[in-house]
C-alpha positions in Angstrom: 84.4 98.3 -39.3 83.8 99.5 -35.5 81.4 98.6 -33.3 80.3 99.2 -30.1 78.8 102.9 -29.7 79.3 103.8 -33.2 78.3 100.8 -35.4 76.3 98.1 -34.1 77.0 94.3 -35.7 73.1 94.8 -37.5 74.5 97.8 -38.9 78.2 96.1 -39.8 75.3 93.3 -41.6 73.0 95.4 -43.7 75.9 98.0 -44.6 78.3 94.9 -46.4 74.8 93.1 -47.6 73.7 96.9 -49.4 77.5 96.9 -51.0 77.0 93.7 -52.5 80.0 91.9 -50.5 80.2 88.4 -50.6 78.8 86.1 -47.9 82.3 84.8 -47.4 83.9 88.3 -46.7 80.3 88.9 -44.3 81.2 86.0 -42.5 85.0 86.5 -41.4 84.1 90.0 -40.7 81.4 88.8 -38.1 84.3 85.9 -36.9 87.0 88.6 -36.4 84.2 90.2 -34.2 83.9 87.2 -32.1 80.6 85.8 -33.6 80.3 81.9 -33.8 80.0 80.6 -37.3 76.6 79.1 -36.7 74.7 82.7 -35.2 77.3 84.2 -38.3 75.0 82.4 -40.9 71.8 83.0 -38.9 72.4 86.3 -39.0 73.4 86.8 -42.8 70.4 85.2 -43.9 68.4 87.9 -41.6 70.2 90.6 -43.4 69.8 89.6 -47.1 66.3 89.0 -46.2 66.0 92.8 -45.4 64.6 91.4 -41.9 66.8 93.8 -40.0 65.0 96.8 -41.6 61.2 95.2 -40.3 62.7 95.1 -36.8 63.9 98.5 -36.8 60.5 99.6 -37.5 59.2 97.4 -35.3 61.3 97.9 -32.3 60.8 102.0 -33.2 57.1 102.3 -32.8 57.0 100.1 -29.7 59.5 102.5 -28.4 57.2 105.4 -29.7 53.8 104.2 -28.1 55.7 103.6 -25.1 57.0 107.0 -24.8 53.9 108.1 -25.4 52.5 106.3 -22.3 54.8 107.4 -20.8 55.0 111.0 -21.8 51.8 111.2 -20.1 53.2 109.6 -16.9 55.7 112.4 -17.2 53.5 115.5 -18.1 51.3 114.3 -14.8 54.3 114.0 -12.4 55.5 117.3 -13.8 52.8 118.8 -13.4 52.2 117.5 -9.7 56.0 118.8 -9.1 55.4 122.6 -10.1 52.6 123.0 -8.4 54.1 121.6 -5.1 57.4 123.5 -6.1 54.6 126.8 -6.5 53.8 126.2 -3.2 57.0 126.7 -1.4 58.2 129.5 -3.3 54.5 131.2 -2.4 55.3 130.0 1.5 59.1 131.9 0.8 58.1 134.7 -0.8 55.1 135.4 2.0 57.9 134.8 4.8 60.2 137.0 3.2 57.3 139.8 2.4 56.4 139.4 6.0 59.8 140.1 7.1 60.5 143.3 4.9 57.3 144.2 6.4 58.5 144.0 9.5 61.8 145.6 8.9 59.9 148.9 7.5 57.2 149.1 10.2 60.5 149.0 12.4 62.5 152.0 10.5 59.3 154.0 10.0 58.6 153.6 14.4 62.6 154.5 14.5 62.3 157.7 12.2 58.8 158.7 13.3 60.8 158.3 16.7 63.7 160.5 15.5 61.6 163.3 13.8 59.4 163.6 16.9 62.7 164.2 18.6 63.8 166.3 16.9 60.7 168.7 16.3 60.6 168.9 20.5 64.5 170.1 20.1 63.6 172.3 17.7 60.5 173.6 20.1 63.1 173.7 23.0 65.2 175.6 21.0 63.1 178.1 20.1 61.8 178.7 23.7 65.6 178.9 24.8 66.0 181.0 22.0 64.3 183.9 24.1 65.8 184.3 27.8 64.4 187.3 28.6 60.6 185.1 28.6 60.3 182.8 31.4 57.4 181.0 29.1 55.2 180.0 32.7 58.9 178.2 34.2 59.2 179.4 37.5 63.3 179.1 38.7 63.9 179.0 41.9 67.9 179.8 41.8 69.6 179.9 45.3 73.3 180.6 45.2 75.6 179.2 47.5 76.2 182.3 49.9 72.1 182.4 50.4 71.9 178.8 50.8 74.9 178.7 53.8 73.1 181.4 55.5 69.8 179.6 55.3 71.7 176.9 56.9 72.8 179.3 59.5 69.6 180.4 60.5 68.3 176.6 60.9 70.8 175.7 63.4 70.1 176.0 66.5 72.9 176.9 68.8 72.3 176.6 72.3 69.4 174.3 74.1 68.5 175.5 77.6 67.4 172.9 80.2 
């Protein structure tokens, strides 16, 4: 027989009693598990009187009642945690939405500027495509030769007193 995680002492006694094994054999098995002879006799008496089954049922009943009490507390705790997390998630969601809005606004403004620039450039290109018209623009172009002559006229050659 194994004990520990797989089989308990109570289960060993119950099994051996159900199988109809003699008291000496059961006591010997319990002693081999490290139980003193007096304790082994008491455990055997409890096992033969089917007290273990009653104890198991009572323990199960107590555990179920405790679990019901704990369940209410756990449910309240879970609801509180979920509400708190919902608040955090909503805050993070709103922050991300606002970031996206800002990014989109910046992108739209940039696109609008680009479109306006393109439209102005297209308008200028149309105007320049017709060189025969001045479009109200006056060109005061003076060649280098004309500039030199103009400067010469303004220079005072000689001043007499």
